[in-house]
N, C-alpha and C positions, 0 to 999 in steps of 0.2 A: 500928680494927676487927681483932680478933685472928681466928685461923683458925677457932675455933668460932663466932663471930658471924657471920663470913663464910658459912660453910656453913648456918647456921640462916636468914640473910637471903635467901641463894639458894633455898633450899627453900620457905620463905615466900611469896617473890614469885613462884615458879613455880606454887604452888598458887593463889595469890590472882588471878594474871592469866591463868591457863590457858597458861603457857609451859612447854616441855619444860626441865627442869632441866638437861640435856645442853647446849642452846642457851646457856643463862647461864653454864655453867661454861666452854664453848669461849670465850664473849665475855671472860670474865675472864683467862684465859690468853693471849688475843691481845693484851689490854690491859697484861698484865704484860711480855710481850716487848717492846711498843713503849716501854713505861717504862724497860725494862732498857737498851735500845738508846740511848734519849735518854740516860740518866744515865751510861752507861760508853761513850760514842761514842768518846772519844779513845783508850780503853784497848782495847776489843774492836772490832774491824772484821769480824769474822766475822758474815755476815749470816744464816748457818744456824743460827739460834737458835730454841728453842721452849721453852714452859712447860709444866708439868703440875701439876694439883692432885689430890691424893688424895681421892677422892669419899667416903671413909670418915672420914679423919682430918683433912682440910683441910690437910694438909702442903703446901708449894708448892716447886717445884724449877725451876731453869732448866737447859737443857742446850744445848750447841752440838755440831753435827755436824762432825767432822773425818775426813779421809782418811787412810787408812794407806798411808805411802810408805817407800821403802827409804832416800831422802835427803830431809830436809826443806828446801824452798825458802822456804816461808811458813808460819812458826810458828803464825798466827791460824787457819789452815784445815787444817793438816796435823800428823800424829804420825808419828813414827818406828816402823818395823814392829818394833824390838826393845822399845820402850816398849809399843807397843801389844799384844805378846804376853805382856806380863807382866800385863796387865788379862785378856785372853782369849787363851789359847794357840791357839786355833782361826783367830785372824785372819790374813789374807794381804795382800799389797800389793794395793791398789785397793779394799780393803773401806772401809766408813765405821764409826764408831763413836761413839756418844753420850755426851759427856763432862759429868758435872755441874760446873755453875759454881758455885764457893763465894762466895756473895756476902752478906756482913754486913748489908748495908741492904735485902736482899729483902724481909723483912717489912713494912717502911714502903713500899717502892714498891709491893708487892703490895697492901695496904691503899688506897693512893691510886689505884691503878689499878683495883681491884675496884669501888670506889665509881663511878668515871667509867663504867667499862664496863657495869655494872648499869645505870645510869640512862640511858645511850645505848642499850643493847639493849631496855630497856623503851620508850623513845621509839620506837625504829625498829620493834620488834614491835607496839606500838599503832598506829602510822601505817599500817603494812602490813595489819593488821586491818581499821583502818577502811577502807582503801582497797579491800580485797576484799570486805568484808561489804556496804558501802553503794553501790559502784559498780553492783552488780547490782539495786539497789533503786530505781534512777531510776523515777520516776513513780509510786512506791508511797506509801501512807500512812505516817505516823510519829506516834506519840503522844508528846506532850512536855510539860514543866513549864518554865515560864520561869524563867530564873535571874538575869539582869540585862540591862540595855539601856544604850546610849548614843544619841548624835545620829544615828548611822548604822545601828547594827545591834541586833538583839534576839538573845540568846544562850540556847539552849534545850537542856535535858537531855532526850535522846531514848532514855534507857535505857542503852546500852552505848557512847554518844559524846555529844559536844556538838555541836549544830548552830548554824548562823548565819542569821538571817532579815534579809536587806538591807532596806533603806529600800524599794527598788522593789518588794519582794514582800510589803510590809505592806499592810493594809487602812487606809484613812485613818479615823480616829476609833476604830479597834479598840483595846481595853484590853490592854496586854502588861505587866500588873503582876505582881510577883514571886510565883512559886509557883502561877501560874495554870495550869491543864490545859487544853491545846488539841490539835487534830490539824493536822498540816501535810503538805504534799505535798514528797517529796524530789525536787529539780531536778537536782541533780548533785553529784560530788565533784570539787573542783578543788584544785590545789596552790597554797598560799600560804606563803612563807617556808620552803620545803622541808618543809612538813607538809600533809596533806590537810584539807580543810575541807568540810564537808557543808553545802550550800547548800539551804535550805527555802522555801517559799512558803506565804502564806495568800491571795493574790490571783489565782493561776493558775486558768483555768477547769477545768483537770483535777482541781483540789481538789474541786469539785462532783461532777464524774464518778465520782471514786474513792468519795466519801461515798455516793453513790446505789449503786455496786455493792456497798459494804459493808452497806448497810441494806436492799437489795431483793434477795432471794434469786433471783427471776427474771432479774435482770440477771446476777449473779454465775454462774448456771446458763447463761447464754446464751439463754434463752427470749425476754427482752426485751433489745434492743440499743439502745444510745446511739448515735445518729446523729452529733449534734453538740451543742456547747454554746456558748452565747454570755453572756458575764458582764461585769457591771460590778460589781466586787468591793465588798461591803459594802452594795449597794444592790438589786441585782436580777440574776436569771439566767434564762435560757430554755433549755430542754433538749428536744431533738427526740428522740422515741424511736419504736420500731416493735417489733411482736411478730412473732416466728417461729412462733408457735402460733395459728391462729385463734381458739382456744378461750380465749385469755388476752388481757385488755384490759391494753395496755400503761401507760395513764393510771392505771387503777385499781391496778395492781400497784405502781406508783411512789408514789402518794399513800397508799396503804395505808388500812386500815379507820378510818374518821373522821379521815382525815389525818394518822395516828400516823406513818408512815414520813418522810413530807415535813416534817413538825412537827421530828422529831428532827435532820434536816439543818439546817433554818432555825435550830435553837437552837444548833447547833455553829457556825453562820456569824453569830451574832449578829442573827438575825431577818433575814436578807437574804431578800427575797421570791424564790420560785422558781415559774416557770410551766412545767408540763410539756406538751410539745406533741406531737400525733400527726404523725408523718412521713408523707408521701405522695409517691409518684414524680411525680405530676403537679404542677407548679410553681405552678399557680394554686390548688390546694387546700392545698398546704404553706404558701405564703405567706398564705392566709386562716386558716389555722390559726395561724400564727406571730404574728398581729396579735391574737391573744386577749389580754385579754377583749373587745376591742372586735369587734362583728359587722360583716361584710363583704357588700356588695351584689353586687360583681362584681370579678374580677380579669383583667387582660389582660397575659399575660406574653409577652415576644417577645426573640430573641437579635438584637442590632443589630451588624453588622459595621462596625467603624470603619476610618478610611483606612488605618492601619498593618496592617490584616488581622486585628487581634484581634477578640475578640467580647465584647460587653457585655451582661449580662443585666438587663434592664429591665422592670418591672412598673409598670403603672398600676392603682391600686386604688381603688374607689369606695365610701365607706362613707356611712351615713345621717348627716345633718347633726349630729344629736344623739350621734352616735358618734365624730365627728371628733377632739375632744380626747383621748377614750379611746384611740382608735387612735395618735394622734401619741405621747402620753404626756408626763409632766412633762419639760420641757427636751428633748422629742423622744426620750426613752429607749425608749419602746416600739418605736417604728419602727425606730430604730437597731439595737436589739437583733434584731428580726425580720430586718433587713436581714444582719446578721452570721450569724444562724442558717441562713438560707435561701441566702445567697451572691448574692441579687437586689438591684439598686438599685430601691428602692421609692419611687413618687410617688403620694401619698394625695390624693384629691379628694372633696369633699362631693357628695352626690347632686345638690344644687341647683346647685352648680357644673358638674357633669358634663352635667346636663340643659341648661343654658344654653350650654355647648359645643357640644352636639348641635344644638341649636336654631339656634345662629349658622352651624353647618356646613352645616345643611339649607337657611338663607336664602341663605348664599353660594353653594351649589350651585344653588338654585332661579334666582337672579339670573344666574349664568353661562350656565344653560341658556336663560333668556329672551333674553339678549343673542346667544346663538348663533342661536337662533331668528330673531330680529330681522335679523341679519346675513344669514341664508339667504334671508329674504324680499326683502330688497333686493337682493340679488345676483340673485334670480329676476326 
């Protein structure tokens, strides 16, 4: 790399990567000094050495700073006053002077140092940019294109950086083929092998939340609020919403005209089903809503204080016999998601079972009452 090539390389890289040219010049100068000290360690022990590149011509120089003294005791770091005055008559004892070091192999050293310095500075600058730009985007959406994958990770191009989708953040059965375009949730930026790595997710519940915020203007504007999201990624999600404006229907806003808004989100999630639920401060009503699409006859919700002083939210739900399977859901999914959404432990019973329980309790209470009456008569 000659001086012209180096100048052009620095200018091209600065423009391409958005880095200040001066930052690259200074990095190369520091690398030249380090290379010079390594190369001439046995001959030159003066540590006060610096390099300079002419920004216009590309000429490279190495200087050492020496002290002007009346009597030289260390020729590596000092220069006699008489010799110094030949260079500059105004110099006095105690001043310092920059002396050019004539090094025949400077061109070779500089070329090697420049290549290494530019590569390192680019890595450092890119790492700093990623750290700065994406650390503030935790919890936001990123639009990406699948680049490659292995047994543990899927690597995604998200525009100005590459992100990593770990196995645990992937959705079982989802297609991550090359060049496929998808949306991801940025989880965090962590350091791996001294470089920042952007971790993204396709399975996190907040991905559904962010997709709704993006698709539904009323949520983005704060008119409709997402209270909670319960998700089994790739299969089904339940989203609890509430409207801050009595004239705005939160369910209708989220679903959209003819289901257009919710369909767009389901398309992005591979047809994952999404139930939008009306939130209510009354736990019984909220639980009833959360068990949709099943119809509920009654809900009895109570806080139970445990022996350790903690409270457990327990709800007994009664549904028509023909609605029982729908309320439970396949493999218990519907009731499981409803419990996560509401934060209540839900016990579902059929109407027939509940009526039998009530009948048994009545019979038991009637029998106890009869026994008490008999005992009273005997005692009398």
